[in-house]
C-alpha positions in Angstrom: -106.0 -192.0 -188.8 -107.2 -195.0 -189.3 -106.0 -197.9 -186.9 -106.9 -201.7 -187.3 -107.2 -202.8 -183.3 -106.9 -206.5 -182.2 -110.2 -206.0 -179.3 -109.4 -208.1 -176.6 -112.6 -210.2 -175.0 -114.2 -208.5 -171.5 -114.1 -205.0 -173.0 -117.0 -203.3 -174.9 -115.9 -201.4 -178.4 -116.6 -198.3 -176.5 -113.9 -199.1 -174.0 -111.2 -199.5 -176.8 -112.5 -196.5 -178.1 -112.1 -194.3 -175.0 -108.9 -196.2 -174.6 -107.8 -194.4 -177.7 -108.9 -191.5 -177.0 -107.2 -190.9 -173.8 -104.1 -192.1 -175.7 -104.1 -189.6 -178.3 -106.2 -186.8 -176.5 -108.5 -186.7 -179.4 -112.2 -186.2 -178.5 -113.5 -187.1 -182.2 -112.9 -191.1 -182.0 -115.3 -193.8 -183.5 -115.0 -197.1 -184.3 -116.5 -199.1 -187.8 -119.0 -202.0 -186.5 -119.5 -203.1 -182.9 -118.3 -206.3 -181.1 -119.9 -207.7 -178.4 -117.4 -207.9 -174.9 -117.1 -211.3 -175.2 -116.4 -211.7 -178.9 -112.5 -210.1 -179.4 -110.8 -209.9 -183.4 -110.8 -206.6 -185.9 -112.2 -203.3 -184.7 -111.3 -200.8 -187.1 -111.1 -197.3 -185.4 -110.6 -193.6 -186.8 -108.7 -190.9 -184.7 -110.3 -187.0 -185.8 -112.5 -185.5 -187.4 -111.7 -186.3 -191.3 -110.6 -190.4 -190.3 -114.5 -191.2 -188.4 -116.0 -189.5 -191.5 -113.7 -191.4 -193.8 -114.1 -194.7 -191.3 -117.9 -194.5 -192.4 -117.5 -194.1 -196.2 -114.5 -197.2 -196.8 -116.7 -199.7 -194.2 -120.5 -198.6 -195.6 -121.9 -201.9 -197.0 -118.3 -203.5 -196.3 -118.3 -207.7 -195.8 -117.1 -208.8 -192.9 -115.2 -212.3 -192.3 -115.6 -214.2 -188.5 -114.5 -217.6 -187.0 -117.6 -218.3 -184.4 -117.6 -221.5 -182.2 -121.5 -222.5 -181.8 -122.0 -224.6 -178.4 -124.7 -227.2 -180.0 -127.7 -229.0 -177.5 -127.9 -225.7 -175.4 -129.8 -221.7 -175.9 -129.2 -218.5 -174.5 -131.5 -215.8 -173.9 -128.8 -213.2 -175.4 -127.7 -216.0 -177.9 -124.1 -215.8 -176.5 -122.0 -217.0 -172.6 -123.6 -213.6 -171.4 -127.2 -214.8 -171.4 -129.2 -217.5 -169.0 -128.7 -221.1 -170.5 -130.5 -224.0 -170.8 -129.7 -227.3 -172.5 -132.4 -228.3 -174.9 -130.5 -231.3 -176.4 -128.2 -233.9 -175.2 -124.6 -235.1 -175.8 -126.2 -238.7 -177.6 -128.5 -236.2 -179.6 -125.7 -234.5 -180.9 -123.3 -237.0 -181.5 -126.0 -238.0 -184.4 -125.2 -235.4 -186.3 -122.6 -235.8 -189.2 -120.0 -233.5 -190.8 -122.3 -234.0 -194.4 -125.7 -232.3 -192.6 -123.7 -229.7 -191.0 -122.2 -228.9 -194.3 -125.4 -229.0 -196.2 -127.2 -227.0 -193.2 -124.4 -224.5 -193.4 -125.4 -224.0 -197.5 -128.7 -224.2 -196.9 -127.8 -220.2 -194.9 -125.8 -218.8 -197.9 -127.0 -217.0 -200.2 -129.4 -213.6 -199.8 -131.9 -214.4 -196.4 -133.8 -212.7 -194.0 -132.7 -212.4 -190.5 -134.4 -211.2 -187.2 -131.6 -209.2 -184.8 -131.7 -210.5 -181.5 -133.4 -208.3 -178.8 -130.4 -208.0 -176.7 -129.2 -205.9 -179.3 -128.3 -201.9 -179.8 -130.7 -201.6 -182.6 -133.1 -198.4 -181.4 -136.9 -198.5 -181.0 -138.7 -195.4 -180.7 -135.1 -194.1 -179.3 -134.5 -196.8 -177.0 -132.0 -199.9 -176.9 -133.6 -203.1 -178.0 -131.4 -204.5 -175.1 -132.7 -201.7 -172.4 -136.4 -203.2 -173.6 -135.2 -206.5 -173.1 -133.6 -206.5 -169.7 -137.0 -205.0 -168.9 -138.7 -208.2 -169.8 -139.9 -206.6 -172.7 -140.0 -208.3 -176.1 -139.1 -205.5 -178.5 -140.6 -206.3 -182.3 -137.6 -206.3 -184.5 -138.5 -206.9 -188.3 -136.5 -209.2 -190.3 -133.7 -207.9 -192.6 -132.5 -208.7 -195.5 -128.6 -210.4 -194.8 -126.4 -211.6 -197.5 -124.5 -215.0 -196.4 -121.3 -215.3 -198.8 -119.5 -217.9 -197.5 -120.2 -220.6 -194.4 -117.4 -223.2 -194.2 -117.0 -225.8 -191.4 -113.7 -225.6 -189.9 -114.1 -228.4 -187.1 -116.7 -230.4 -185.0 -115.7 -231.7 -181.6 -119.2 -232.5 -180.2 -120.9 -230.5 -178.3 -118.4 -227.4 -180.5 -119.3 -226.3 -184.0 -116.3 -224.1 -185.3 -117.6 -222.4 -188.5 -116.1 -219.5 -191.2 -118.2 -217.0 -192.1 -118.2 -214.2 -194.7 -121.4 -212.0 -194.7 -122.8 -209.0 -195.5 -122.8 -206.0 -193.3 -125.9 -205.6 -190.6 -125.1 -209.4 -190.4 -125.3 -210.7 -186.8 -123.9 -214.0 -185.8 -125.7 -214.5 -182.5 -128.8 -214.5 -184.8 -127.2 -216.8 -187.1 -125.7 -219.4 -184.4 -129.5 -220.1 -183.1 -130.8 -220.2 -186.4 -128.3 -223.3 -187.4 -128.9 -224.8 -183.9 -132.7 -224.8 -184.7 -132.3 -226.0 -188.3 -129.9 -228.7 -186.8 -132.5 -229.8 -184.5 -130.5 -229.4 -181.4 -130.5 -225.8 -180.8 -127.0 -223.7 -180.3 -125.7 -220.6 -179.3 -122.2 -218.6 -180.1 -119.9 -219.0 -177.5 -116.8 -217.6 -179.0 -116.3 -215.2 -181.7 -113.3 -213.8 -183.6 -113.8 -211.0 -186.4 -111.0 -212.0 -188.6 -111.6 -209.2 -191.3 -113.5 -205.6 -192.1 -113.0 -205.3 -195.3 -109.5 -204.9 -196.0 -108.6 -205.3 -192.1 -107.4 -208.1 -191.5 -106.6 -209.4 -188.1 -103.0 -210.3 -189.1 -102.3 -207.2 -189.4 -104.4 -205.7 -186.3 -102.7 -204.5 -183.2 -103.6 -205.2 -179.6 -104.5 -201.6 -178.0 -100.9 -202.4 -175.7 -99.2 -202.3 -179.2 -101.0 -199.3 -180.2 -99.9 -197.5 -177.7 -96.5 -198.1 -177.9 -96.6 -196.9 -181.3 -98.2 -193.7 -180.5 -95.9 -193.2 -177.9 -92.9 -193.6 -180.3 -94.1 -190.9 -182.2 
């Protein structure tokens, strides 16, 4: 059984998996692509041995789509709202940005690019997640990786907030993309809000909340 779950903000992807595990009584439950606790949206969950195997086959190399809100003029140690935040540009500097300049900058990021993963990530270095090393005050050395940005679209610019739509290849970190866009615009940025709207053929309009999934399962 594959479930298209709409993960709410405020819980981890692992919390959502545990929720489904308790509901179904199935030990083998997995998800197809972590969403950070502050993020929400499509989380594909596989229930049972066969489905968890299918999960990796279906989602391997699958594009993902997001609606991301960047907070310009500030940066974060974790590139998101959960880190230590400091200002690097004034509101006046941000107001000088135009839609045309923003669209040109977004265009510069489309296609195949090199991206450095955020140090606060689950990528492992000699068996230890990078975020654990970062919390100890270390700076993990995470090599850049090649990713593909299929599309970047300006949805709304209301200073200091910039909302964009991004279609990206697997392995892309939207937090890193937000930081890089902020640097390219010359004002800094961090990822304030994130909604994953699609994972391959799994779309947010077809997703269900955990509560809705629970109701469906109880009817069976």
